[in-house]
N, C-alpha and C positions, 0 to 999 in steps of 0.2 A: 265155435264149430271148426272142425279140422278142414284142411284144404281138400282132402279126399272127399269129405262130405259136401263141401261147397261145389266141387266139380261134379259130383254125383247129382246134386240138385239141378245142375245145368245140363244134365243128360250126357255127361262125359263118364267114361270108365277107364280105370287104370289098365293099360295094356302091357306094361313092362313087368318083368319078373322082379322080385325083391332084391336080388343080388346083381342086377345089371348096373352098368355105368350111367344109365339114363332112367329118369322117371317120366313116363309118357302117359298122357291122357288123350284118348280118342273120343270124338263125339259119336254117340250111339246113332247109327243110321242104317236103314235097310238098303239105301242106294249107294253102292260102292264108289260111284263117281263123285258123290258129294262128301268126300272125306274132309276132316278137320282134326288137327291135333296140336297139342301143346306139350313140348318135351323139355325137361330140365336135365342138362348135362351135369352129372354129379362130380366129375373130375375137374372140368375147366370152368364150371359155374357160369354157364350161359343158358339162355332160354331160346328154343327154336319153335317157331309156329308156322303152320302152313295150312292152306285149305284149297279146295278145288278151284277157287276163283283167281288165285294168285294175287289177290287184293285183300289180304287178311285184315280184318277190323275186329277190335275187341269191344265187347260190351263192358260196362262198368262192373257188372257181376263177375265176368271172366277176369278182369283186372284185379278185383278183390281176391278172387281165388288164387291167382298167381302171386299176389303179395303175401297171402297167408302161407302159401307153399314156400316162398323164399324165407319167410320168418321161421317156419318149422325146420327148414334146412340150415338155419343160422347163417345165411349168407350175408346178413347185415353186419355181422361181427368182424 
């Protein structure tokens, strides 16, 4: 399963355009104050995460999706 599919299964959607320097997934929510995102900087190869609590915690499924995305980006090489 692709990272995009894994994030979609977790109710995230890709909010970045294909040609941007970042690949960003946002959690689908109707409450604008309860935001959550995971972003991959494609130039400097780092991951930024944030949510409305300022106490970001990952589920195992989110970690697996992140690892899959890192694998697809070939950041391990």
